[in-house]
C-alpha positions as CSV (number, residue, x, y, z in Angstrom):
1,M,113.3,116.1,110.0
2,T,110.6,115.0,112.4
3,N,110.3,111.7,114.3
4,F,106.9,110.9,112.8
5,T,105.8,110.3,109.2
6,L,102.2,109.5,108.5
7,V,101.5,107.8,105.2
8,L,98.0,108.6,104.0
9,G,95.6,107.9,101.2
10,N,94.5,111.1,99.4
11,K,92.3,113.3,101.6
12,T,89.3,113.5,99.3
13,Y,88.4,109.8,99.8
14,S,90.5,108.2,102.6
15,S,88.3,108.1,105.7
16,W,90.7,105.9,107.7
17,S,93.6,108.2,106.9
18,L,91.5,111.2,108.2
19,R,90.9,109.4,111.5
20,A,94.7,108.9,112.1
21,W,95.5,112.4,110.9
22,L,93.1,114.0,113.3
23,V,94.6,112.0,116.2
24,M,98.1,113.1,115.2
25,R,96.9,116.7,115.1
26,Q,95.6,116.3,118.6
27,C,99.0,115.4,119.8
28,G,100.3,118.7,118.8
29,V,103.6,117.4,117.4
30,A,105.2,117.9,114.0
31,F,104.9,115.1,111.5
32,E,105.6,114.7,107.9
33,E,102.9,113.5,105.5
34,I,103.2,111.2,102.5
35,V,100.0,111.3,100.5
36,I,99.3,108.4,98.1
37,P,96.5,108.8,95.5
38,L,94.0,106.0,95.7
39,D,92.6,103.7,92.9
40,R,95.4,104.3,90.5
41,P,97.6,101.7,88.6
42,E,100.6,102.6,90.9
43,T,98.7,102.8,94.2
44,K,99.2,99.3,95.5
45,A,102.9,99.3,94.8
46,A,103.3,102.7,96.4
47,I,101.5,101.7,99.6
48,A,103.5,98.5,99.8
49,R,106.7,100.5,100.1
50,Y,105.6,101.9,103.4
51,S,103.0,99.5,104.9
52,P,103.5,95.9,105.7
53,A,99.7,95.5,105.6
54,R,99.6,97.2,102.2
55,R,97.0,99.6,103.5
56,V,96.9,103.2,104.6
57,P,97.3,104.9,107.0
58,V,100.6,103.7,108.4
59,L,102.6,105.7,111.0
60,H,106.4,105.5,110.9
61,S,108.2,106.4,114.1
62,G,111.9,105.9,113.6
63,D,112.2,102.2,112.6
64,L,108.8,101.4,114.0
65,K,105.8,101.1,111.7
66,I,102.3,101.2,113.1
67,W,99.5,100.3,110.8
68,D,95.7,100.3,111.4
69,T,94.1,103.5,112.7
70,L,93.2,102.1,116.1
71,A,96.7,100.9,116.7
72,I,98.0,104.3,115.7
73,A,95.6,106.0,118.2
74,E,96.7,103.7,121.0
75,F,100.4,104.1,120.2
76,L,100.0,107.9,120.3
77,H,98.0,107.8,123.6
78,E,100.8,105.9,125.2
79,T,103.5,108.2,123.7
80,F,101.6,111.4,124.5
81,P,99.5,110.6,127.6
82,Q,98.7,114.3,128.2
83,A,97.3,114.9,124.8
84,G,93.8,113.9,125.8
85,I,93.4,111.3,123.0
86,W,91.2,109.3,125.3
87,P,89.0,111.0,128.0
88,A,90.6,111.1,131.5
89,D,87.5,109.7,133.4
90,P,87.8,105.9,133.4
91,A,84.0,105.4,132.6
92,A,84.1,107.9,129.7
93,R,87.3,106.3,128.5
94,A,85.8,102.8,128.5
95,L,82.7,104.1,126.5
96,A,85.0,106.1,124.1
97,R,87.0,102.9,123.3
98,S,83.8,100.9,123.0
99,I,82.2,103.2,120.4
100,V,85.5,103.5,118.5
101,A,85.8,99.8,118.3
102,E,82.2,99.6,117.1
103,M,83.0,102.1,114.3
104,H,86.2,100.3,113.6
105,S,84.5,96.9,112.9
106,G,81.0,97.9,112.0
107,F,78.7,100.1,109.9
108,E,79.6,98.2,106.8
109,T,76.4,99.2,104.9
110,L,76.9,102.9,105.8
111,R,80.4,102.9,104.5
112,R,79.5,101.1,101.3
113,Q,76.5,103.1,100.4
114,M,77.7,106.5,101.6
115,P,81.5,106.5,100.8
116,M,83.4,109.6,102.0
117,D,83.9,111.8,98.9
118,L,84.7,115.4,99.6
119,R,84.3,116.2,95.9
120,H,80.7,115.1,96.0
121,P,78.3,118.1,95.9
122,P,76.2,118.3,99.1
123,M,72.7,116.6,98.4
124,P,69.5,118.3,99.5
125,P,68.3,117.2,103.0
126,R,66.3,114.0,103.0
127,D,62.8,114.0,104.5
128,S,63.5,110.8,106.4
129,L,66.1,108.1,107.0
130,P,66.6,105.5,104.3
131,E,65.0,102.2,104.8
132,G,66.8,98.9,105.6
133,Q,70.3,98.4,107.0
134,L,71.5,101.8,106.0
135,G,68.8,103.5,108.0
136,T,69.6,101.1,111.0
137,D,73.3,102.2,110.8
138,I,72.4,105.8,110.7
139,G,70.1,105.4,113.7
140,R,72.7,103.6,115.7
141,V,75.2,106.4,115.0
142,Q,72.7,109.0,116.3
143,E,72.1,106.8,119.4
144,I,75.8,106.7,120.1
145,W,76.2,110.4,119.7
146,T,73.2,111.3,121.8
147,D,74.2,109.0,124.6
148,C,77.8,110.2,124.8
149,R,76.7,113.8,124.7
150,A,74.2,113.3,127.5
151,R,76.5,111.4,129.7
152,F,79.9,112.9,129.2
153,G,79.6,116.0,126.9
154,H,78.9,118.7,129.4
155,D,82.2,120.6,129.2
156,G,82.4,121.1,125.4
157,D,80.8,120.4,122.1
158,F,82.3,117.0,121.3
159,L,81.3,113.5,122.3
160,F,83.1,113.6,125.6
161,G,83.2,117.4,125.9
162,Q,86.7,118.0,124.6
163,A,87.9,116.5,121.3
164,S,89.2,112.9,121.6
165,A,89.9,109.9,119.4
166,A,86.2,109.2,119.5
167,D,85.6,112.3,117.5
168,A,88.4,111.6,115.1
169,F,86.8,108.2,114.4
170,Y,83.3,109.6,113.8
171,A,84.5,112.6,111.8
172,P,84.3,110.8,108.4
173,V,80.6,109.9,109.3
174,V,79.9,113.5,110.0
175,L,81.2,114.3,106.5
176,R,79.1,111.5,105.0
177,F,76.0,112.8,106.7
178,A,76.7,116.4,105.5
179,T,77.4,115.1,101.9
180,Y,74.3,112.9,101.6
181,G,71.8,115.1,103.3
182,V,71.1,112.8,106.2
183,P,68.4,114.2,108.5
184,L,69.5,114.1,112.1
185,E,67.8,114.7,115.5
186,E,68.6,117.8,117.5
187,T,71.5,116.6,119.5
188,A,73.1,114.7,116.7
189,A,72.7,117.6,114.3
190,A,74.4,119.9,116.9
191,Y,77.3,117.5,117.2
192,R,77.6,117.3,113.4
193,D,77.9,121.1,113.2
194,A,80.5,121.2,115.9
195,V,82.7,118.6,114.1
196,L,82.3,120.5,110.8
197,S,83.6,123.6,112.6
198,W,86.6,121.7,114.0
199,P,89.7,123.6,112.9
200,A,91.7,120.4,112.2
201,L,88.9,119.0,110.1
202,R,88.6,122.3,108.2
203,D,92.3,122.1,107.4
204,W,91.9,118.5,106.1
205,I,88.9,119.6,103.8
206,A,90.9,122.6,102.4
207,A,93.8,120.3,101.6
208,A,91.4,117.8,99.9
209,K,90.0,120.5,97.7
210,S,93.4,121.3,96.3
211,E,94.1,117.6,95.3
212,P,94.3,116.9,91.5
213,W,93.2,113.3,91.8
214,V,89.7,112.1,91.0
215,I,88.2,108.6,91.3
216,T,85.7,108.6,88.5
217,N,83.8,105.6,89.6
218,S,83.2,106.8,93.2
């Protein structure tokens, strides 16, 4: 038995579960997984057995239940302060928390129009960004990535050099951009490729490909 159990939505579709799972992997500690398939008749009841908020992910640590991905990241940072979940430099850490909070509460159009779906065949690259709010969301993501890389990314390939919670929170966006053929500027494209090569993310994708569940209306 381990001290941690992470309850997830199935890996093909659950972007918020991916974020929490990547942060858990960064801690380097063993944890059990309970994977609940989404959008099925039994889904709501199954999630309610584990999550007071009736949403995934939720982390169980002994009798403690932590729901919401950002709360999970902060709990793990406090529990494993040497894991590098947030950058060590105060200015970098403040920026990392700012961009994570922006992702946590924003980009609604991007999420709705480009849902994470690891069964979706990759689309041919677009010639240009889409118009309207979707294009604005994509442009803002690229702006964030480029700024973080320029200011704090000099000692590695991730937003703040080494992998952190910021990369975990933007990893599902990387997957969306790869799936839907979003054209990216040079710095953003290099960051996308680095995240797609992240061993932890590769493990998640491999597990997703072995899942039997399909959401037919996704």
